[in-house]
Structures are given as structure tokens and as C-alpha cells.
N, C-alpha and C positions, 0 to 999 in steps of 0.2 A: 615349500609352503605346506603346512599341515592342513588336514581337512577342516579343522576349526578356523584357521586363518583365512581360508577361502571365503568364508561368509562375512568377514569383517568389511565394514564400509569405511570410506575415508572420513577423517575428522570433519564434522560439520555437515555431513551428508546423511540424511535419515530417510527411512521408508515410513509410510503411513499405513498402519494395519487396519483390519476391519473394526468397525464401531467408530473409531476416530475418523477414518477415511470417509465413512458415511456422513458424519457430522460436518466435515469440511465440505463435502460435495453439496449437502443440503444448504449450507450457508452460501456457498458459491452461487447456487441457483437463485436463492432469495435476493442476493445482492445484484445479480445481473438482471433479475426481474425488476428490482427497484430502479436501476439505471435506465432500463428500457422505458419504464413509466415516466421518466423525466425527459425522454426523447433522445437518449444516448444509444447509438447503434453499435452492436457488438462487432469487433474485429478480432482475428486470430493471427497475429504476426508469426513468422517463422522462428524456429528455435535458434537458428544461426543465419548470419548473412555477412556480406563483405564488410570489413571494418571501416572502409571508406565512408559508408553510410551509417553503420551501427554506432560509430563514435562521433559522428559529426555534431558539433555544437554542444557537446555534453561535458566538456572540460576534462582535465587530466585525471581527476579522481576516478571517473568511470573507466577510463582506459586501464588503469592499474588493477581494477576489479574484474576485468574481462579476460576469460580464457581465450587464447588465440590458437587457431589451427590453420593448416594449409589445405586449400581446396585441391584435391587430386585431379580435378578436371581442368580448371583454369590456371592453377598455380598461384592464384591470388590468396592473400591473407583473409581469413574469415574469423569471426568472433562468435562465441556462444553468449547470447544476450545476458547482461548483468542488470539491465533495466529495460522495460518495455516502452517507456515514454519516447525515446528517440525513434523507435520503429513506428509508433503511431504517428509521430510528426512527419515521418517520411510518407506514410500513407496519405495523410492530409495534403501534403504539398505536391506529391507526384501521382499517386495511384487514384485518388478521388478528385482532387482539384475542384471542390465545391466552392461556389462563389460567396455564399453567406456563412454565418456561424455554423460550425461543424462540430457536433457532439459525438464522441466515440468512447467506448468502454472496452475493457479487456479483462481476462483472467488467465494466468499462465505461470509456469515455473521459470525462475531465473537462476543463474549460477554465478557465484562469486569466487574469485581466486583465493580470497581470505574472508573470514567472517567480519562483519562490520563491528561487532562487539564480542567480547569473550563469551564462549559457549553458545553463541547465536548460530542459526542455521546458515550454511553456505548455499542452500538450494531452496529458498523460500518460495511459496506460492504467492504471487503478486496479483492483486485485483485493484482496478482503479478506473478513473475517467479522465478524459482530456477534452477541453473546449477550445477550439481554434476560431480565429476570425473576429473576435470581439475584444476591443481594447478598453471598454468602459468598466467601471467598478462593478457593474451588475454581473459581469462574468465571474469576478472574484467572489462576490457574494453568493452566487449560485453554487460554485464548487465547494465553498466552505459549508453551505447549507447541506449539500449532499454528503459531505464528510460527516456531519453531525447525524444525518439520517442513516448513514452506514453504521455508525456506532449504535444507534437505536435498534436497527434491524438485527445486529449481531447480539443484542441484549447486554451490551457493556454498560455497567453501572458506575457512576461517579467519574467518568472520563473528563479530562481537562483538555481544552483546545487552546494551544499557545500560539499567538500570532506575532509576527514581526514584519519588517519591511527592509529588504536589503538595500534599497535606495538611500536609506539614512547613512549606513556605513559606507556605501559606495561613494556618496557625495563627499563625505569627510575624507575618505582615502584619496580621492582625486585631488582635493585641495592641499593635502599634506605633501604632494609631489614626491612620493616614495619610489625607490627602485623596486625591481621585481623581487629581489631578495628581501628587502625591508617589508614589502607587502606580505610576503609569506610569513615572516616573523610576527608581524602585528596580528595577522589572522590567527595564528596558533595561540598567541597570548590571549586574545579575546575569547576564543573557543574554550580554552582551558581555565579562563578567568584567573590566570596566574598572578601572583603577588608582584612579579617583576614588571608589570605593565607600566606603572607610573614612571619607574626609572628609565625604561626603554623609551617612553614618549619624550622625556626630558632630553635624552641623548639623540633622538632621531627626528623630532618634529619641532622646529624652531618657532612656528606660528603658535602663539599662546592660546588663541581662540580655538583653533582646530585641535590643539593638544588637549585643552580642557574638555572639549566635546567628546573626543575619542576616549578620554579617561573616564567620562561619566557613563558610557554605554553599559559596562558590566553591572552597574547598580540600577539600571533602568529595566528592571524585571520584577513582575509581580502582578497584582490585580490591575483592573482597568484604570484605576486612579494613577497608575504610573504615567499615563499620558500627560497628566498635568505637570508631573515632575519633569517629563521630557521636554515639554514646551519651555519650561524655565531653564533647564540645563542647556538646551540647544537654541536658545533665543537668538544668539549672535551667529549661529551657524549659517552656511550658504543657503540661498533660496531653495535649491533643490532638496535640501534636507527638510525644510519646512513643508514643502509640497508633499514629500513622501509621508511625513507625519500627519498631514491633513488627510491623505488617502487612507492611512491606517485607522485614523479616528472615525472616518465615515463608514468604513467597512465594519468596524467593531460595533458602531452604533446600530447599523442595519441588522447585524447578526444578533445582537442583544434584543432588539425589538422583535425579531422573528422567533427567537428561541430564548425567552426570558429565563427559562430554567437551566440553560446551558452554563457550564462552568468555563469561563473565558479568562485567559491571562495574556500578558504581554512580555516579550523579551526582545529588546532592541539589539542585543548582542548575539541573538540566534541567527547564525549564518549558514545553516544547513543548505547544501546545494548552491552556495554563493556563486560558484564559478559559472553557473548558467542561469540562475534565477535573476530576474530583473525587477521585481516589485514585491508585492505582499507574499509572505511565506507563512506556513502554519504547520503545526504538528500536533497529533493527539496522543495523550498519555493516559494510562489507567493507573489507579491508585496502587502504590507499592511497586511500580515498574519503572525502570530507567530507559528502557528501549521504547521508541515511539511505535505506536500501533499503526500509524500511517502519517505521511507528511506530503506536502505539496506546496504549490504557489505558482506565481506568474513567471513564465520563461519565454518572453517575446523573442522573435528573430531566430529561433532554432531551425526554422525552415529555410534559412538563407542558403545553407549548403545544398539544398535540393532545388534552388532557383526560385523559391517562392517564400518570402518572408511573411509570416503571419503572426499576429499577437496570439498568445496561448496561455492557458492556465489549466491546472488539473491536480490530481493527487493519486498516490498509490498507497495501498495498505497491505499488511502481511496477513493473508487469509488464515494461516495456521494459528497465528497468535490470537487473532480475533476469535477463532473457534475455541481455543483453549480457555479464554477468559469469558466466553459467553455464559450467561446465567440461565438461559432458557432452553438448552439443548437436552434431548433425551437420547438414551442408548438405542441400539437397534431394536425395533419393535419385534416382539415375539410372533412367530408364525405358526403355521399348521403343517404337520408332517403327514404325508400320505404314503403308506406302505405300497410296495410295488403291486400294480394291478392294471390289467388291460380292459377292465369292465367299462363299457360305454358310459354308464351312469357316473362312475368315478371320474372319468375324463371330463365329462360335462360339468360335474361339480367343481373340479379344479379350475376350469375355464371361468365359471361364474365367480368364484372367489377371487381370482386374480383380476377380473374386470372390476370388482369392488375394492381393489387396492389392498387385498390381503396378501401377505407373504406366504406362499405355498411351496414347500420343499418336497419333491417327489423322491421316494426311496428307490433303490435298485433291488433286483431279485436277491434274496438272502441277506439283505442289509439289516444289521442290528443298530438301530439309530441311537446316537448320543444326542439327546435333545438339547443339552447345553451348547454343544458345538454348533448345532444346527439352528440355534436360537428359536426353538419351537416350544410352546407350552400347551399345544393341543394336537390331537391326532384325528384324522378323518378316516372313518371306517364304515362298512356296511353292517347295519344291524341285522338281527335274526329275521326281521320282517322284510329285509331287502331295502330298507330306507337308509339314506345317508345320515350318519351321525358324526358330530364333532365333539370329542370328549377331552377333558383336561388331562394333561400328563405332567409328571414331576421331573424336571431336568435332573440328571444324576450329577 
């Protein structure tokens, strides 16, 4: 391996350099402060843990995305987290065991075996919230509201929040009495909105009512008026489908009333996280982007593996993507360079400036400063009269 090759990073693995790193960190702090103000307690899960708990209740999709390693102490299989939600669910069920609603938030890096989308990161920074112990629609409404506030805090303009309900598809799938293989085929056809869906349904779903309802799902996407079309298209569907549609209608109405300016849409064939979500799901998109900024939804019963089944809902967002799309972020603020000095008055001036939140960079003996690299546009010196002076400088 040549010297140049030693510095190469794996595909999808990136470093975050100064300026952008500061922007990411500033947004992380603002978002965690936002979640704190809503009553969400910060937790910091471990980077890796035993796969027995890390992958519990999360479906096969997450298992395929998880790097696995052998613990040299116990000999057991460990995984590097590809999602923080299961870890937070373990904390709620086992480590905390609070009796009432439990609000938790987090921010940390995850690692994927492969990118979720072409050219996407395999090691994104994930930030999010989880709400346990409340099965009413009020919990869904709260986390959706917090998703909208997250986009506001990040300064994302024109974002669209798309909502769905996996209970609609799940109810129809159950009535279709499909095999495991058939369910996988139908799921893929719906997600890709493939043209072969109608033919597949004719060949695999004999019940004409269920077949028509499943065939209608890909077209039930768009503005909130899609709900009226859905009621007509799913009028003869099983009762559980109607109940799921009622829940989605109620949450959309509450969200629209609370955020009349929010851009909301509906997609009844959106099945992101279907294998572990159990109710309302949602995803946020920015104009001109196909990758979701964040997504979430209800995932009741994930705590069963830890001996404590609790209703739960929440969301996760990609912190780096939010930072990249933010419209209100500034570069590193320029600071003050101080040439090497041991003079007590200079040391005292440095301390005062830093207490006032100024960026102060102290030089070393004999250093010729590069003001551009140091992000400094001023220099602190002692004047001829012995007084402290701060003079402007021009970065080279």
C-alpha cells in the first residue's frame, strides 16, 4: 500500500472537517436543547452491544445493515449499532423501568454495512427522540410536532412531511392470506410502485375486494385530500383498515391545526420500517431531495424482548444532512490572535475576552501567524502607552 492509499477511507465513510464540524455540533446542541425543553431526557447508548439485544424486535432489515464482531472477552456476537432506537427501547424497558410515559432523546453515530441509498453515508450522525408508555394518538401528534420543530430549528425551508399508516397495508395483507414469499413479493412491488402489481394481484389474491384495495394503494398518495379518495377506495375493506384510516385522519387534522403553514402529504403505500412499525409512520423531505431528512412512527411491543412490552413512537433524523441543508448557519466566527507573551496584562485580557465568548488564539514563541488558517481577523497587542489594543488584520 502506497503512502497515498493509506489515507483513503472506505466507501461511504467520511470525516467531518473544521467549519462543517462546528456547524454540525452547533445544530446538535440546539436540537438537544429543543428536546430538553419538551421534557425529553438525553441518553448516550454504547457504540456496540450484544446482537441479542441490539437486533431484538427490529426486523431482518436492520440485521443485514449491522456489522457484527466477536467479543474477545465473552466470545459472544456483538454488533456495531446501525440504529439507536432499539438501544433506547432497551433502556426504557430494562435500565430505567419508569412507570409512566418516558421521553428520551439521543445523538450519535451509527454504522451501516451498506449505504441505504447510492452515494449516501454509511456512518451518519443520528439524532432523535423516543416516547414510551403512551398508546394514545396524543403521543403520535407530539413526536410529529417535534419533527416539524426539528426542521424549523435546523432552518430547513419548504420541507414536506409525508404521513402514512402501516395498519392499512397490514390489515389488507392479513386478509389476503399470503405465504411468506408472497408477502415479500407484494411488499417489493408496492415499494417500487412497479407496473406488474396488477398482474401479480390477479395471480395471487383471489378475494376481489382485498385485491382491489391493495391495487389502489400506490395511487393513494398526494395532498391531504387523498384521505377522501382512500375512504372511497377502501370502503369495503376490513374494519381494522377503516380504524387505521380514522387514526391517520385524526393525527393529520391535529397537525394541520397546530401547524397551518406546514406542508403535509399522504402516502398509503409508504411502508418504511414496515417490519417493526405498527401504526402511523412519517418521513420528512426537502425540496429537490429523494432521501428522507428524518423518519419515524409508532413501533409498539419492541420492548417485549426485554420482558416489558410498552407502546412507543419516535423519530430519527440525519444530523449531517440537516446541517448541509440549513439556511441559517454561519461559518466559524473570526477570532483574535495574540502573539506569544507572558505579560500579566495580556494574560488577563485573554481571560476577559474568552469569558465574553470571544475566540482567542494564542501564538507560540517565534510563530508567524497565518490568520486565515487560524480564523482570526484581529490581533491583540500592547500599545506604546502599555494599553491593550485590538487591531484588525488581513488574512493572507
